[in-house]
C-alpha positions as semicolon CSV with decimal commas, in nm:
position;residue;x (nm);y (nm);z (nm)
1;M;-2,869;12,278;-12,959
2;K;-3,067;12,299;-12,633
3;H;-2,969;12,134;-12,309
4;T;-3,126;11,824;-12,155
5;I;-3,177;11,718;-11,793
6;A;-3,106;11,351;-11,702
7;I;-3,231;11,181;-11,386
8;D;-3,111;10,840;-11,286
9;L;-3,320;10,720;-11,001
10;G;-3,126;10,464;-10,807
11;G;-3,210;10,287;-10,483
12;T;-2,927;10,456;-10,291
13;V;-2,857;10,777;-10,474
14;I;-3,028;10,981;-10,740
15;K;-2,802;11,127;-11,011
16;I;-2,893;11,442;-11,191
17;G;-2,709;11,558;-11,494
18;L;-2,716;11,858;-11,728
19;L;-2,606;11,777;-12,080
20;K;-2,546;11,969;-12,397
21;N;-2,489;11,797;-12,739
22;G;-2,395;11,474;-12,574
23;Q;-2,153;11,636;-12,322
24;L;-2,214;11,611;-11,943
25;I;-2,152;11,959;-11,833
26;D;-2,285;11,945;-11,476
27;R;-2,378;11,662;-11,237
28;T;-2,496;11,618;-10,881
29;E;-2,626;11,352;-10,653
30;I;-2,888;11,345;-10,381
31;K;-2,962;11,067;-10,132
32;A;-3,249;10,841;-10,235
33;Q;-3,526;10,765;-9,996
34;S;-3,662;10,479;-10,196
35;A;-3,854;10,317;-9,907
36;S;-4,062;10,635;-9,862
37;G;-4,163;10,640;-10,228
38;L;-4,110;10,852;-10,534
39;K;-4,354;11,139;-10,473
40;P;-4,180;11,262;-10,159
41;Q;-3,853;11,292;-10,370
42;L;-3,998;11,518;-10,633
43;P;-3,964;11,851;-10,430
44;E;-3,598;11,774;-10,368
45;L;-3,552;11,697;-10,733
46;E;-3,718;12,033;-10,821
47;K;-3,481;12,222;-10,594
48;T;-3,175;12,042;-10,733
49;I;-3,267;12,098;-11,096
50;D;-3,356;12,466;-11,040
51;K;-3,026;12,520;-10,869
52;M;-2,850;12,346;-11,153
53;L;-3,012;12,585;-11,405
54;Q;-2,926;12,883;-11,193
55;T;-2,562;12,781;-11,156
56;N;-2,529;12,735;-11,530
57;Q;-2,722;13,055;-11,604
58;L;-2,991;12,877;-11,796
59;S;-3,367;12,939;-11,829
60;A;-3,623;12,663;-11,860
61;L;-3,666;12,765;-12,228
62;E;-3,314;12,647;-12,298
63;V;-3,387;12,289;-12,191
64;L;-3,533;12,040;-12,444
65;G;-3,675;11,801;-12,180
66;I;-3,596;11,538;-11,909
67;G;-3,478;11,183;-11,955
68;F;-3,584;10,978;-11,662
69;S;-3,419;10,646;-11,576
70;F;-3,593;10,408;-11,338
71;A;-3,494;10,072;-11,184
72;G;-3,814;9,886;-11,277
73;L;-4,042;9,808;-11,567
74;V;-4,132;10,127;-11,766
75;D;-4,388;10,190;-12,036
76;S;-4,171;10,401;-12,263
77;S;-4,458;10,479;-12,497
78;K;-4,663;10,650;-12,221
79;N;-4,353;10,740;-12,013
80;R;-4,483;10,590;-11,692
81;I;-4,361;10,341;-11,440
82;L;-4,534;10,001;-11,464
83;S;-4,376;9,798;-11,180
84;T;-4,101;9,818;-10,922
85;N;-3,942;9,574;-10,683
86;Q;-3,921;9,683;-10,321
87;K;-3,833;10,049;-10,386
88;Y;-4,036;10,351;-10,489
89;D;-4,358;10,149;-10,455
90;D;-4,569;10,449;-10,545
91;G;-4,390;10,481;-10,883
92;P;-4,678;10,342;-11,092
93;D;-4,912;10,593;-10,938
94;T;-4,678;10,897;-10,996
95;D;-4,752;11,115;-11,296
96;L;-4,399;11,212;-11,395
97;V;-4,506;11,360;-11,733
98;G;-4,757;11,587;-11,559
99;W;-4,496;11,687;-11,295
100;A;-4,240;11,794;-11,555
101;L;-4,504;11,985;-11,760
102;E;-4,649;12,164;-11,462
103;K;-4,312;12,264;-11,311
104;W;-4,109;12,356;-11,620
105;N;-4,327;12,296;-11,924
106;W;-4,082;12,023;-12,034
107;P;-4,158;11,685;-12,194
108;L;-4,036;11,391;-11,997
109;F;-3,925;11,059;-12,153
110;A;-3,887;10,759;-11,925
111;E;-3,703;10,434;-11,965
112;N;-3,581;10,141;-11,762
113;D;-3,238;10,215;-11,612
114;A;-3,053;9,924;-11,784
115;R;-3,198;10,019;-12,124
116;M;-3,103;10,385;-12,057
117;A;-2,745;10,288;-11,965
118;L;-2,735;10,074;-12,279
119;L;-2,837;10,369;-12,491
120;G;-2,554;10,576;-12,333
121;E;-2,292;10,313;-12,403
122;W;-2,429;10,249;-12,753
123;Q;-2,419;10,614;-12,854
124;F;-2,108;10,742;-12,668
125;G;-1,924;10,453;-12,510
126;A;-1,819;10,092;-12,534
127;G;-2,096;9,992;-12,778
128;K;-2,043;10,269;-13,031
129;D;-2,068;10,148;-13,395
130;C;-2,225;9,820;-13,273
131;R;-2,591;9,732;-13,351
132;D;-2,634;9,410;-13,148
133;L;-2,552;9,451;-12,781
134;V;-2,635;9,321;-12,432
135;M;-2,578;9,532;-12,124
136;M;-2,552;9,373;-11,783
137;T;-2,524;9,583;-11,467
138;I;-2,399;9,402;-11,159
139;G;-2,484;9,597;-10,837
140;T;-2,750;9,585;-10,568
141;G;-2,944;9,385;-10,821
142;I;-2,862;9,273;-11,166
143;G;-3,007;9,471;-11,461
144;T;-2,998;9,395;-11,830
145;G;-3,083;9,564;-12,154
146;V;-3,076;9,441;-12,522
147;L;-3,026;9,615;-12,855
148;I;-3,101;9,413;-13,168
149;N;-3,025;9,557;-13,512
150;G;-3,001;9,908;-13,364
151;Q;-3,336;9,883;-13,183
152;L;-3,406;9,845;-12,813
153;L;-3,578;9,524;-12,730
154;K;-3,891;9,605;-12,533
155;G;-4,170;9,351;-12,604
156;K;-4,552;9,387;-12,570
157;H;-4,531;9,440;-12,193
158;F;-4,200;9,641;-12,191
159;Q;-4,008;9,367;-12,011
160;A;-3,822;9,196;-12,297
161;G;-3,448;9,196;-12,235
162;N;-3,488;9,356;-11,892
163;L;-3,509;9,048;-11,680
164;G;-3,166;8,882;-11,731
165;G;-3,110;8,918;-11,362
166;H;-3,411;8,697;-11,309
167;F;-3,313;8,414;-11,537
168;T;-3,311;8,094;-11,331
169;V;-2,959;7,954;-11,291
170;N;-3,038;7,719;-11,003
171;H;-3,387;7,568;-10,986
172;E;-3,329;7,469;-10,623
173;G;-3,168;7,794;-10,534
174;S;-3,242;8,084;-10,305
175;P;-3,572;8,277;-10,304
176;C;-3,558;8,610;-10,501
177;T;-3,728;8,932;-10,433
178;C;-3,916;8,888;-10,760
179;G;-4,095;8,581;-10,620
180;G;-3,877;8,336;-10,817
181;K;-3,613;8,099;-10,700
182;G;-3,252;8,062;-10,799
183;C;-3,238;8,377;-11,016
184;V;-2,906;8,525;-11,111
185;E;-2,973;8,813;-10,876
186;A;-3,075;8,585;-10,593
187;E;-2,756;8,386;-10,625
188;A;-2,494;8,653;-10,679
189;S;-2,580;9,020;-10,629
190;T;-2,494;9,285;-10,363
191;W;-2,809;9,222;-10,163
192;R;-2,744;8,850;-10,159
193;L;-2,371;8,870;-10,077
194;P;-2,388;8,901;-9,694
195;S;-2,591;8,584;-9,657
196;L;-2,373;8,405;-9,905
197;L;-2,068;8,481;-9,688
198;K;-2,240;8,400;-9,357
199;E;-2,367;8,068;-9,496
200;H;-2,018;7,960;-9,573
201;P;-1,917;7,694;-9,317
202;K;-1,583;7,860;-9,243
203;F;-1,711;8,223;-9,225
204;D;-1,649;8,244;-8,850
205;N;-1,282;8,178;-8,902
206;S;-1,250;8,421;-9,199
207;A;-1,095;8,768;-9,180
208;I;-1,387;8,900;-9,375
209;K;-1,615;8,848;-9,073
210;T;-1,464;9,161;-8,921
211;E;-1,596;9,386;-9,198
212;E;-1,881;9,618;-9,106
213;V;-2,023;9,603;-9,456
214;L;-2,014;9,274;-9,644
215;D;-2,009;9,409;-10,001
216;F;-1,804;9,332;-10,314
217;K;-1,547;9,593;-10,221
218;A;-1,478;9,397;-9,905
219;L;-1,488;9,066;-10,095
220;F;-1,231;9,160;-10,349
221;H;-1,004;9,309;-10,070
222;H;-1,002;8,970;-9,890
223;V;-0,962;8,780;-10,216
224;G;-0,646;8,981;-10,273
225;N;-0,533;8,865;-9,925
226;N;-0,594;8,495;-10,029
227;D;-0,889;8,452;-9,785
228;L;-1,039;8,108;-9,851
229;V;-1,398;8,206;-9,779
230;A;-1,375;8,520;-9,996
231;K;-1,221;8,324;-10,289
232;E;-1,481;8,045;-10,273
233;V;-1,773;8,296;-10,254
234;L;-1,619;8,491;-10,553
235;D;-1,586;8,160;-10,751
236;H;-1,953;8,098;-10,685
237;C;-2,048;8,443;-10,804
238;L;-1,835;8,416;-11,116
239;S;-2,009;8,084;-11,198
240;V;-2,349;8,245;-11,160
241;W;-2,265;8,554;-11,361
242;S;-2,118;8,332;-11,636
243;A;-2,435;8,121;-11,656
244;G;-2,643;8,443;-11,674
245;I;-2,426;8,590;-11,943
246;I;-2,422;8,278;-12,150
247;T;-2,802;8,254;-12,131
248;M;-2,824;8,614;-12,259
249;I;-2,593;8,520;-12,543
250;H;-2,804;8,223;-12,636
251;A;-3,128;8,428;-12,614
252;F;-3,028;8,755;-12,794
253;D;-2,722;8,675;-13,014
254;P;-2,517;8,989;-12,937
255;E;-2,183;9,094;-13,087
256;I;-2,050;9,212;-12,751
257;I;-2,172;9,224;-12,392
258;I;-2,106;9,537;-12,191
259;L;-2,060;9,491;-11,817
260;S;-2,117;9,774;-11,573
261;G;-2,163;9,843;-11,199
262;G;-1,952;9,921;-10,896
263;I;-1,769;9,583;-10,920
264;M;-1,601;9,695;-11,246
265;K;-1,331;9,862;-11,032
266;S;-1,199;9,506;-10,984
267;A;-1,260;9,400;-11,344
268;S;-0,895;9,287;-11,384
269;V;-0,962;9,022;-11,122
270;F;-1,277;8,867;-11,268
271;L;-1,327;8,971;-11,631
272;P;-1,067;8,720;-11,770
273;V;-1,250;8,436;-11,586
274;L;-1,587;8,542;-11,724
275;Q;-1,445;8,571;-12,072
276;E;-1,291;8,230;-12,045
277;N;-1,622;8,073;-11,935
278;V;-1,806;8,241;-12,217
279;N;-1,552;8,120;-12,476
280;K;-1,578;7,765;-12,335
281;F;-1,946;7,726;-12,283
282;A;-2,142;7,968;-12,511
283;W;-2,273;7,804;-12,828
284;T;-2,163;8,057;-13,091
285;P;-2,029;7,885;-13,401
286;W;-1,981;8,213;-13,581
287;G;-1,715;8,325;-13,330
288;K;-1,664;8,450;-12,975
289;V;-1,873;8,707;-12,794
290;K;-1,643;8,971;-12,638
291;L;-1,709;9,099;-12,288
292;V;-1,616;9,462;-12,246
293;E;-1,611;9,716;-11,962
294;A;-1,862;10,007;-11,981
295;R;-1,694;10,331;-12,065
296;F;-1,922;10,517;-11,829
297;P;-1,990;10,277;-11,549
298;D;-2,125;10,548;-11,324
299;S;-2,296;10,777;-11,574
300;A;-2,405;10,585;-11,881
301;A;-2,773;10,629;-11,798
302;L;-2,724;11,009;-11,795
303;Y;-2,578;10,996;-12,145
304;G;-2,854;10,762;-12,252
305;A;-3,114;11,002;-12,110
306;D;-2,973;11,280;-12,324
307;Y;-2,988;11,064;-12,638
308;L;-3,344;10,955;-12,558
309;V;-3,469;11,309;-12,513
310;R;-3,304;11,431;-12,834
311;S;-3,420;11,139;-13,045
312;S;-3,770;11,144;-12,904
313;A;-3,804;11,519;-12,953
314;E;-3,685;11,476;-13,317
315;K;-3,944;11,200;-13,370
316;C;-4,220;11,419;-13,220
317;K;-4,114;11,700;-13,447
318;M;-4,119;11,473;-13,753
319;N;-4,461;11,330;-13,661
320;S;-4,599;11,681;-13,618
321;Y;-4,462;11,784;-13,957
322;I;-4,628;11,484;-14,124
323;E;-4,962;11,543;-13,950
324;N;-4,974;11,923;-14,007
325;V;-4,787;11,969;-14,333
326;I;-4,763;11,649;-14,542
327;K;-5,097;11,494;-14,485
328;P;-5,299;11,806;-14,559
329;Q;-5,130;11,814;-14,901
330;L;-5,228;11,458;-14,987
């Protein structure tokens, strides 16, 4: 019945949530300083969490633990960051478990952000009552997570299912931040979009050129105004996303694919096209894989963190019971 603290560490903002029994009862955000590293953010996180406890009249004893979501590879058995990609570079050297224990005497359970969001949607959102899911988050980068037969796919090195954004869809394509070439992310993500637009031969004659920020919000606005450049760049992105989704289907055999990210505000424009492409090109003789919108596109990882803390704490409790009660009796 205790509360949980959820932290979703993004490249632009850090979301902090307070949950009780699967309900998000408080939430706040702070600006991320990802270029300066993770350790410099910890004092601000401490202040924010302490203030949240005070506002909700809670003591540290009433909190079960922290669920920590990170945009990189995470060793979820040791709850430490393994690798990151051009943000929070000191993450692998940061002892998050020790930090939480020293500050509040709480356990901390870490997971990749796409997997954490998948847990949230599986338990409380669009994937409820489903045991085979793929989650794809389209944003600054492209993150993925996979659930097979009710179990998160992780792999020996904790990267299985996480690198769908780095599946190659164009072997002669653009360089990616991961070191690869022609990845889904390198061909159609928020960080790639400005150059996609500027590389279009008719960009200088397009109304989208006047935008201060060349993001997907601007792109969909100009698509709505029938701007040729915006429409052709969107068509390119839809083709890339379709290829990535179909590859995920062929690799992991999901029942449904949950799509999330800021672009879902314009889902009515592009989701039917993606579904049509999947129906046409995915090899699924058993039936059609349905694409669905995330129920919590902005907070799924917070719900997932709550579930992770509770399930992990219960597992630890059970293991302790086996070690201290059952085994001595054998």
